[in-house]
N, C-alpha and C positions, 0 to 999 in steps of 0.2 A: 243740543246741536254742537255746542262748543267742545264738549268732551269728545264727541265723535270726530271733530276736526283735529283735535290734538292726537287722538289715536291713529288717525290716518297719516298724520305727519310722522309719528314715530315709526309706523310701518314703512313709510316711504324712505325714511333715513336708514332703517335696518336693511331694506332691500338694496338701497344704494351702497351701503357698506359692504354687503355680500358681493355685489357686482364688482366693486373696486378690489375686494380681496381676491376674487377669482381671477380678475385681470392681472393682478400683481403676481399671483402664483403661476399662472400660465406664462406670463412674460418672463419670470425667472427661469421657468422650465425651458422655454425656448432659448433663452440666453445660454443656459448650461448645456443644452443639446447641440446648438449650432455654432457656438463661439468657443475660442480656446480659454475662456475664463477658468473653467474647471476641466483641464485636459491632462493627458498623461505626460508627466515630466520625468517620472522615474518608475522603474519596475523592480520590485523587491522580491527576491526568491528566498523562501524559508525552508529549512530542514533538509536541504540537499547536501549529500556528501560525495557519493560516487559519480553523480551526473553533474557536469559542469554548468555553472550559472549561465554562461553564454549560450550553451546548447538549449537550455530551457527557455531563455528569453528569445532566442532565435525561432524556436518552435511556436512560441506564443504569437509571434508575428503581429505585434501591435506597435504601430509607429508612434514615436513621440509627437505630441501635439494633437493626438486623437481625443476628442471630447470623451470624458469618462462614460457619459450616458450612452455613447454610441458603441462602446466596447461590448461585444457579445461574449460575456464571461463563459457561457456554456461551450461555445465554439472554441474559445481559447483553451479551455480545459481539455476538450477532445483532441486538439492538436498536440498538446503537451503529453497527454496520456498515450499517444502513439509512440513515444520514446520507449523502447523495450524495457528499460530498467526502471520505469515509473509504474508503481502499482496503482496509485490514485493521486488526484490533484484537486485543489480547491482554488478558485480564482475570485478575488474580491476587489471591489473598487474601494480605495482608501482616499476619501476626500480630504483636501481639495484637488490633489494632483498626482496620486500614486495608484499603482496597480500592485496588489500583493498576491503572490503565487506561493501556495503552501503545498509541498509534495510529500508523498510517502514513497520511498524507494523500495524496490523488491530486495529481499534479503536472500542470499544463496543458502540453500539447505542441503542439496545433494546434487550429484552429477550422474549423467547417463552417457556411457561411451558407445558410440556406433562407428566401428571401423577406426578411422583416424580423426573422427570428430568427437568432441566432448561438449555435451549440452548441460548447462547449469540450470537447475530448477529451483523455483522459490517454494514457499510453503503451500501454495495452491496448485503446484504442479506445472506452472507455466515455465517453459524453457525460454529464457530471455537472453541468454548469452551462449555463443557457440565459439569454440576454439579448435584450431587444427593442431593435432599433436606433432605434426612435422615442423611447425613453426614455433611451438612452445605454448604451454598452458601456464598462466600466472600461478605462482606457488600457493597463494591463498585459495585458489580454486582447485588446485590439484590435491589439496588436503581434504577436500570435501568427501564424504562417504559415497561410495559407488551405490547406485540404486538399481536393483534388479526386479522387474515386474513385467508381466506380459504386454501391457498396453499403457506405458507411462504417458501422462498428460492430464490437463486440468479437468477433463470430462470423465476421467476414470475414477470411480469410487475408491478403488484400492490405492491409487496414487494419492488422492486427497487425504484418506485416513492415515496412510503411512507417513506422509510428510508433515501432517499435523502433529503426529506423535513425535517425530524427530525434532521439529522446531521447538517443542516444549521441553526437550531434555535439558537438564542442568549442565553447565559447562564441564563439571567433573566427569560426566558420562559422555557427552558429545565429543569431548577432546580425545576419547579413546575409540570412537566409532570409525570403523573402516568400511563396512558394507551394510546395506539394508536390503533385505529380501522380503517380498510379500506376494503371495499367490491369491490373496483375497483380503478384504478389509479386516478380517478377524484372524489372519494368519501372518502376523508381522514378526520378523526375526532380525536381530542385530548380530553383526560380527564385530567384536572388539579386538583391539590390539592383543597379540599373544594368542590369536586364533581361538578366542573364547566366544561361544554362541549364547545368545540371550533370546529365549522364547518370550516375546512381548504380548502376543495375542492381538487384541483389538486396540484402538486408540483411546479407549476410556480409562479413567482413573490413572492418568499418566503420572501425576505427582506421587501417588501412593506407590506405584510400581518403581519409580525412580528412587524413592527412599528405601524400599525393600532391596532393590538391586545394589544400591550403594553399600548396604550392610552385608549383603551376600558376597560382594566382590572382595571382602577381607578374607574369605575362605578360598583356598585353592580348589579349582574345579575347571572343567572344560565346558560345561553347560549349566546355565542358570535359567530357571523357569519362573517368571514373575507374572504370568498371564492371570493368575489369581493371587494378588499380592498378599492376601491373608493366609494363603497356603503355598508358600514358595518352595521350590525344590532346586537342588544342585547335585551334580555328580561329576 
Protein backbone atom coordinates (compact mmCIF):
# COMPACT_ATOMS: atom_id res chain seq x y z
CA UNK A 1 0.00 0.00 0.00
CA UNK A 2 2.88 2.35 0.77
CA UNK A 3 4.40 1.79 -2.66
CA UNK A 4 1.09 2.55 -4.32
CA UNK A 5 0.85 5.80 -2.35
CA UNK A 6 4.28 6.91 -3.46
CA UNK A 7 3.46 6.05 -7.08
CA UNK A 8 0.28 8.08 -6.93
CA UNK A 9 2.21 11.00 -5.46
CA UNK A 10 4.76 10.86 -8.29
CA UNK A 11 2.00 10.77 -10.86
CA UNK A 12 0.28 13.73 -9.22
CA UNK A 13 3.52 15.72 -9.22
CA UNK A 14 4.14 14.83 -12.87
CA UNK A 15 0.62 15.87 -13.80
CA UNK A 16 0.98 19.10 -11.87
CA UNK A 17 4.30 19.81 -13.58
CA UNK A 18 2.74 19.25 -17.00
CA UNK A 19 -0.14 21.59 -16.15
CA UNK A 20 2.26 24.27 -14.97
CA UNK A 21 4.35 23.88 -18.14
CA UNK A 22 1.28 24.20 -20.37
CA UNK A 23 0.12 27.29 -18.47
CA UNK A 24 3.57 28.88 -18.81
CA UNK A 25 3.78 28.12 -22.55
CA UNK A 26 0.26 29.41 -23.20
CA UNK A 27 0.96 32.47 -21.10
CA UNK A 28 4.15 33.27 -22.99
CA UNK A 29 2.32 32.77 -26.28
CA UNK A 30 -0.43 35.15 -25.24
CA UNK A 31 2.13 37.70 -24.11
CA UNK A 32 3.99 37.43 -27.43
CA UNK A 33 0.76 37.66 -29.45
CA UNK A 34 -1.03 40.47 -27.66
CA UNK A 35 1.74 42.67 -26.24
CA UNK A 36 4.55 44.68 -27.84
CA UNK A 37 7.17 42.55 -26.06
CA UNK A 38 8.12 40.94 -29.39
CA UNK A 39 6.85 43.43 -31.91
CA UNK A 40 8.12 44.85 -35.19
CA UNK A 41 10.72 47.52 -34.51
CA UNK A 42 12.58 47.26 -37.82
CA UNK A 43 12.01 45.88 -41.32
CA UNK A 44 15.06 44.66 -43.20
CA UNK A 45 14.98 44.31 -47.00
CA UNK A 46 17.55 41.99 -48.59
CA UNK A 47 18.80 41.60 -52.19
CA UNK A 48 16.96 44.54 -53.77
CA UNK A 49 18.83 46.70 -56.27
CA UNK A 50 16.37 48.15 -58.78
CA UNK A 51 13.38 48.44 -56.46
CA UNK A 52 13.74 51.00 -53.69
CA UNK A 53 13.66 49.76 -50.10
CA UNK A 54 11.01 52.36 -49.21
CA UNK A 55 8.74 51.02 -51.96
CA UNK A 56 9.05 47.46 -50.68
CA UNK A 57 8.49 48.46 -47.04
CA UNK A 58 5.52 50.56 -48.10
CA UNK A 59 3.99 47.64 -50.00
CA UNK A 60 4.56 45.35 -46.99
CA UNK A 61 2.28 47.66 -44.99
CA UNK A 62 3.32 46.43 -41.55
CA UNK A 63 3.17 49.08 -38.86
CA UNK A 64 5.94 49.36 -36.31
CA UNK A 65 4.78 47.95 -32.99
CA UNK A 66 2.75 45.14 -34.55
CA UNK A 67 3.37 41.91 -32.58
CA UNK A 68 5.43 39.60 -34.78
CA UNK A 69 3.04 36.70 -34.28
CA UNK A 70 0.22 38.85 -35.68
CA UNK A 71 2.09 39.51 -38.92
CA UNK A 72 0.58 37.46 -41.76
CA UNK A 73 3.80 36.77 -43.66
CA UNK A 74 1.96 35.24 -46.62
CA UNK A 75 -0.26 38.29 -47.06
CA UNK A 76 2.77 40.58 -46.76
CA UNK A 77 4.60 38.57 -49.42
CA UNK A 78 1.60 38.79 -51.75
CA UNK A 79 1.45 42.57 -51.41
CA UNK A 80 5.15 42.92 -52.20
CA UNK A 81 4.92 40.47 -55.11
CA UNK A 82 2.41 42.85 -56.69
CA UNK A 83 5.31 45.21 -57.44
CA UNK A 84 5.94 44.59 -61.18
CA UNK A 85 9.72 44.32 -60.87
CA UNK A 86 9.59 41.68 -58.11
CA UNK A 87 9.80 38.06 -59.29
CA UNK A 88 9.51 36.38 -55.88
CA UNK A 89 9.66 37.32 -52.21
CA UNK A 90 10.11 35.63 -48.84
CA UNK A 91 9.01 37.23 -45.57
CA UNK A 92 10.37 35.94 -42.26
CA UNK A 93 9.90 36.90 -38.63
CA UNK A 94 13.29 37.57 -37.05
CA UNK A 95 12.88 37.46 -33.29
CA UNK A 96 12.77 39.37 -31.10
CA UNK A 97 11.74 42.43 -33.10
CA UNK A 98 12.49 42.36 -36.82
CA UNK A 99 10.83 41.47 -40.09
CA UNK A 100 13.16 40.26 -42.87
CA UNK A 101 12.05 40.60 -46.50
CA UNK A 102 14.17 38.84 -49.13
CA UNK A 103 13.31 39.61 -52.74
CA UNK A 104 14.31 38.31 -56.15
CA UNK A 105 13.99 41.03 -58.75
CA UNK A 106 13.12 40.40 -62.37
CA UNK A 107 16.03 40.69 -64.76
CA UNK A 108 15.51 42.28 -68.21
CA UNK A 109 16.17 39.85 -71.06
CA UNK A 110 14.51 41.27 -74.17
CA UNK A 111 12.15 44.00 -75.36
CA UNK A 112 9.04 44.02 -77.52
CA UNK A 113 8.12 47.19 -79.39
CA UNK A 114 4.47 47.94 -80.13
CA UNK A 115 4.00 51.29 -81.80
CA UNK A 116 5.47 53.87 -79.45
CA UNK A 117 5.55 51.48 -76.50
CA UNK A 118 8.53 49.37 -75.48
CA UNK A 119 7.78 46.44 -73.18
CA UNK A 120 10.62 44.86 -71.21
CA UNK A 121 10.37 41.08 -70.66
CA UNK A 122 12.11 38.93 -68.07
CA UNK A 123 13.28 35.34 -68.58
CA UNK A 124 9.76 33.97 -68.02
CA UNK A 125 8.21 36.26 -70.61
CA UNK A 126 6.56 38.61 -68.13
CA UNK A 127 6.39 42.17 -69.42
CA UNK A 128 7.07 44.12 -66.23
CA UNK A 129 8.22 47.51 -67.51
CA UNK A 130 6.78 49.72 -70.24
CA UNK A 131 8.33 52.85 -71.72
CA UNK A 132 7.07 55.41 -74.20
CA UNK A 133 9.52 56.08 -77.01
CA UNK A 134 8.28 59.67 -77.23
CA UNK A 135 9.49 60.39 -73.70
CA UNK A 136 12.61 58.22 -73.90
CA UNK A 137 13.73 54.72 -73.06
CA UNK A 138 16.58 54.23 -70.56
CA UNK A 139 19.81 53.35 -72.40
CA UNK A 140 20.25 50.03 -70.58
CA UNK A 141 16.77 48.96 -71.69
CA UNK A 142 17.24 50.29 -75.20
CA UNK A 143 20.27 48.01 -75.58
CA UNK A 144 18.18 44.89 -74.98
CA UNK A 145 17.63 42.65 -78.03
CA UNK A 146 14.34 43.07 -79.87
CA UNK A 147 12.13 40.00 -79.51
CA UNK A 148 9.88 38.97 -82.40
CA UNK A 149 7.36 36.15 -81.98
CA UNK A 150 3.64 35.83 -82.78
CA UNK A 151 2.30 35.79 -79.19
CA UNK A 152 4.86 37.05 -76.67
CA UNK A 153 3.95 36.39 -73.05
CA UNK A 154 4.55 34.10 -70.04
CA UNK A 155 1.88 31.61 -71.20
CA UNK A 156 3.43 31.16 -74.64
CA UNK A 157 5.77 28.12 -74.92
CA UNK A 158 7.75 29.78 -77.70
CA UNK A 159 8.36 32.86 -75.57
CA UNK A 160 9.45 30.83 -72.54
CA UNK A 161 11.79 28.59 -74.54
CA UNK A 162 13.36 31.51 -76.39
CA UNK A 163 13.95 33.73 -73.39
CA UNK A 164 15.28 30.79 -71.41
CA UNK A 165 17.89 30.37 -74.14
CA UNK A 166 18.69 34.09 -74.24
CA UNK A 167 19.02 34.45 -70.47
CA UNK A 168 21.59 31.61 -70.39
CA UNK A 169 23.88 33.13 -73.03
CA UNK A 170 27.38 34.12 -71.93
CA UNK A 171 28.13 37.84 -71.97
CA UNK A 172 30.49 37.41 -74.93
CA UNK A 173 27.47 36.49 -77.07
CA UNK A 174 24.65 38.41 -75.35
CA UNK A 175 26.59 41.67 -75.76
CA UNK A 176 26.43 41.15 -79.54
CA UNK A 177 22.75 40.20 -79.61
CA UNK A 178 20.53 42.62 -81.54
CA UNK A 179 17.37 40.63 -82.28
CA UNK A 180 15.75 37.34 -81.32
CA UNK A 181 13.21 35.69 -83.61
CA UNK A 182 11.17 32.56 -82.95
CA UNK A 183 8.18 31.00 -84.69
CA UNK A 184 8.13 27.94 -82.41
CA UNK A 185 10.06 26.57 -79.40
CA UNK A 186 12.38 24.69 -81.77
CA UNK A 187 12.91 27.47 -84.30
CA UNK A 188 14.94 30.13 -82.47
CA UNK A 189 17.22 32.51 -84.38
CA UNK A 190 19.53 35.28 -83.23
CA UNK A 191 20.72 38.33 -85.10
CA UNK A 192 24.11 39.58 -83.97
CA UNK A 193 25.84 42.87 -84.61
CA UNK A 194 27.16 43.04 -88.14
CA UNK A 195 23.91 41.49 -89.43
CA UNK A 196 25.04 37.96 -88.63
CA UNK A 197 22.35 35.28 -88.29
CA UNK A 198 22.57 32.41 -85.83
CA UNK A 199 20.29 29.39 -86.19
CA UNK A 200 19.93 28.24 -82.58
CA UNK A 201 17.14 25.68 -82.87
CA UNK A 202 15.58 24.78 -79.51
CA UNK A 203 16.56 25.89 -76.01
CA UNK A 204 18.33 22.63 -75.13
CA UNK A 205 22.12 22.22 -74.82
CA UNK A 206 22.62 25.96 -74.56
CA UNK A 207 26.11 25.75 -73.06
CA UNK A 208 27.34 23.48 -75.88
CA UNK A 209 25.81 25.71 -78.53
CA UNK A 210 27.38 28.80 -76.97
CA UNK A 211 30.84 27.22 -76.96
CA UNK A 212 30.45 26.09 -80.56
CA UNK A 213 29.19 29.51 -81.65
CA UNK A 214 32.06 31.27 -79.90
CA UNK A 215 34.50 29.18 -81.90
CA UNK A 216 32.62 29.71 -85.17
CA UNK A 217 32.47 33.48 -84.77
CA UNK A 218 36.22 33.61 -85.32
CA UNK A 219 35.49 32.71 -88.95
CA UNK A 220 33.95 35.27 -91.32
CA UNK A 221 30.41 34.34 -92.34
CA UNK A 222 26.87 35.72 -92.50
CA UNK A 223 25.08 32.66 -91.09
CA UNK A 224 26.04 30.25 -88.32
CA UNK A 225 24.04 27.13 -87.52
CA UNK A 226 24.58 25.59 -84.08
CA UNK A 227 21.20 23.86 -83.72
CA UNK A 228 23.20 20.62 -83.63
CA UNK A 229 26.38 21.75 -81.86
CA UNK A 230 28.28 18.57 -82.82
CA UNK A 231 27.59 19.30 -86.49
CA UNK A 232 27.81 23.11 -86.85
CA UNK A 233 27.75 24.92 -90.13
CA UNK A 234 28.46 28.42 -91.41
CA UNK A 235 28.38 30.22 -94.72
